[in-house]
C-alpha positions in Angstrom: 20.5 -5.3 -0.2 18.0 -6.2 -3.1 14.7 -4.5 -3.1 11.1 -5.0 -4.8 8.9 -2.4 -6.2 5.2 -3.1 -6.7 2.3 -0.7 -7.8 -1.2 -1.1 -6.9 -4.5 0.7 -7.4 -6.4 1.1 -4.2 -10.0 2.5 -4.3 -11.9 4.4 -2.1 -9.4 6.9 -0.7 -11.0 10.6 -0.9 -8.4 12.6 1.4 -5.1 12.6 2.9 -6.6 10.7 6.0 -7.3 8.1 3.7 -3.8 8.2 2.4 -2.5 8.0 5.7 -4.4 5.1 6.8 -3.4 3.0 3.7 0.2 4.3 4.3 0.2 3.3 7.8 -1.0 -0.4 7.5 1.2 -1.0 4.6 4.3 0.0 6.7 3.3 -2.8 9.0 3.7 -5.4 6.4 7.0 -7.6 7.0 9.8 -6.4 4.7 8.2 -3.0 3.5 10.5 -0.1 3.5 8.7 2.6 1.7 5.2 3.8 0.5 4.2 6.2 -1.8 0.4 6.9 -2.2 -1.1 9.2 -4.9 -4.2 10.2 -3.7 -5.6 11.4 -7.3 -5.3 8.1 -9.1 -5.1 5.6 -6.3 -1.9 4.5 -7.2 0.1 3.0 -4.4 4.0 2.1 -4.8 5.3 -0.3 -2.1 9.2 -0.8 -1.8 9.8 -4.0 0.1 12.9 -6.2 0.8 11.1 -9.0 -0.9 8.2 -9.0 -3.5 5.1 -8.8 -1.5 2.1 -11.3 -2.3 -1.2 -9.7 -3.5 -3.0 -11.4 -0.2 -0.4 -9.4 2.1 -1.2 -5.9 0.5 -4.8 -6.5 0.2 -5.0 -7.6 3.8 -3.4 -4.2 4.9 -5.3 -1.9 2.3 -8.6 -4.0 3.8 -7.7 -3.2 7.3 -7.4 0.3 6.6 -10.9 0.1 5.3 -10.3 0.3 1.2 -10.1 -1.9 -1.7 -7.3 -3.3 -3.9 -8.8 -3.0 -7.5 
């Protein structure tokens, strides 16, 4: 099974709850297998079955209440 890893930057996160919200929304995107968020840098690493589109990631991040840089 192949996987794709993509790295994004999310702005506006300030606490653990922010991380949890972004993680939860991204995990609902089809094909997402793992989400790792670094609060201090805003870096989000997403592992998925297929490469994700910016639109899919941006929609999930926006749903969580944050912005994709």
